[in-house]
C-alpha positions in Angstrom: 4.3 9.0 60.2 4.9 12.7 59.8 8.0 14.9 59.8 10.8 14.4 62.3 11.5 16.6 65.4 13.3 19.9 64.5 14.7 20.4 68.0 16.6 18.2 70.3 14.5 16.8 73.2 15.1 15.2 76.6 13.4 11.8 76.9 11.9 11.0 80.3 10.8 7.3 80.5 7.8 7.0 82.8 5.9 4.0 84.1 2.8 4.5 82.0 4.2 6.4 79.0 7.3 8.2 77.8 7.6 12.0 77.8 9.9 14.5 76.3 10.6 18.2 76.7 12.3 20.3 74.0 15.8 21.0 75.0 15.5 24.8 74.6 12.8 24.8 77.4 15.3 23.4 79.9 17.1 26.1 81.8 19.3 23.7 83.8 19.5 20.2 85.1 20.0 20.2 88.9 21.1 17.4 91.2 20.9 18.9 94.7 17.7 20.9 95.1 16.2 20.5 98.5 12.5 20.4 98.8 10.4 22.3 101.3 7.1 20.4 101.7 3.9 22.4 101.7 0.8 20.7 103.3 -2.6 20.4 101.5 -1.3 20.7 98.0 -2.3 18.4 95.1 -0.2 15.2 95.0 1.7 16.3 91.9 3.2 19.2 93.8 6.2 17.9 95.7 6.9 21.3 97.3 9.1 24.3 96.8 12.8 24.4 95.9 15.4 27.2 95.9 17.0 27.8 92.6 19.6 30.6 92.3 17.8 32.6 95.0 14.3 32.1 93.6 11.6 29.8 95.0 10.1 27.5 92.4 7.3 25.0 92.5 8.7 21.4 92.0 6.3 19.1 90.3 6.4 15.4 89.5 5.6 14.1 86.1 3.6 11.0 87.2 2.2 9.9 90.6 4.7 7.1 90.6 7.6 7.8 88.4 10.3 5.9 86.8 11.1 2.4 85.6 10.9 -0.5 88.2 14.3 -0.9 89.9 15.4 2.7 89.1 14.9 3.9 92.8 18.7 3.9 93.4 19.2 6.9 91.1 19.6 10.3 92.7 16.6 12.4 91.7 17.1 15.2 89.1 15.2 18.4 88.8 14.8 19.9 85.3 14.4 23.6 85.6 11.9 24.4 82.8 11.2 28.0 81.6 8.6 29.7 79.6 9.0 33.5 79.2 9.7 34.8 82.7 8.2 31.8 84.5 10.2 28.8 85.8 9.3 25.6 87.5 11.0 22.4 88.4 10.2 18.9 87.0 11.2 16.1 89.4 12.7 13.2 87.5 13.7 9.8 89.1 15.2 8.3 86.0 18.2 9.5 83.9 17.0 11.7 81.1 18.2 10.7 77.6 18.8 13.0 74.7 16.8 12.7 71.5 18.8 14.4 68.7 17.0 16.8 66.3 15.6 14.8 63.4 15.7 11.4 65.2 12.0 11.1 66.2 9.2 10.8 63.7 5.9 12.8 64.4 2.7 10.8 64.5 -0.1 12.3 62.5 -3.1 13.4 64.7 -5.4 11.2 62.7 -3.3 8.2 63.7 -3.4 8.8 67.4 -5.2 11.2 69.8 -3.4 13.2 72.5 -4.9 12.8 75.9 -5.3 16.0 78.0 -5.1 15.0 81.6 -3.5 16.4 84.8 -1.2 19.3 84.9 0.9 18.5 81.8 -0.4 19.5 78.4 0.9 17.6 75.5 2.0 19.1 72.2 2.7 16.2 69.9 3.3 12.5 69.8 6.5 11.1 68.3 7.9 7.6 67.7 11.5 7.2 68.8 13.5 3.9 69.0 10.2 1.9 68.6 8.4 3.7 71.5 5.7 6.4 71.6 6.9 9.7 73.2 4.6 12.4 74.3 6.1 15.9 73.9 5.1 18.2 76.8 3.9 21.6 75.8 5.9 23.7 78.3 4.0 26.9 77.5 0.5 25.5 78.1 1.7 23.6 81.2 3.2 26.8 82.6 0.0 28.6 81.9 -2.0 25.8 83.7 0.3 26.1 86.7 -0.3 29.8 86.9 -4.1 29.2 87.0 -3.9 26.9 90.0 
């Protein structure tokens, strides 16, 4: 195991794996963003949402997201930012806080980070006995701009 996380993170429990975003990358957590569907977009794009007068792409983390039985929760949109760019991350489970210093980094030689889909991963952590993949918001935003 390596050093612990220096920044607080939001934990997003997925069906296939756990994800996290560094708290400083989260502009706001929104509960009532209405989506405008756009046809012929990749399946990870849910549509466009209005956030404080700006139109943002809203993207899901996984094709099917959330723990089984969590469908009764109201979806949440995390507004993520990198420089002047913003986008929404659609979450169907309650995000949890990982305090700074509470998750231990896994050395790269111990585990390899998979690069797949829209989300680019920065590091792997172990928290509360589970693996957590930290999303690299900068590289993910750059990937979105290329699409």
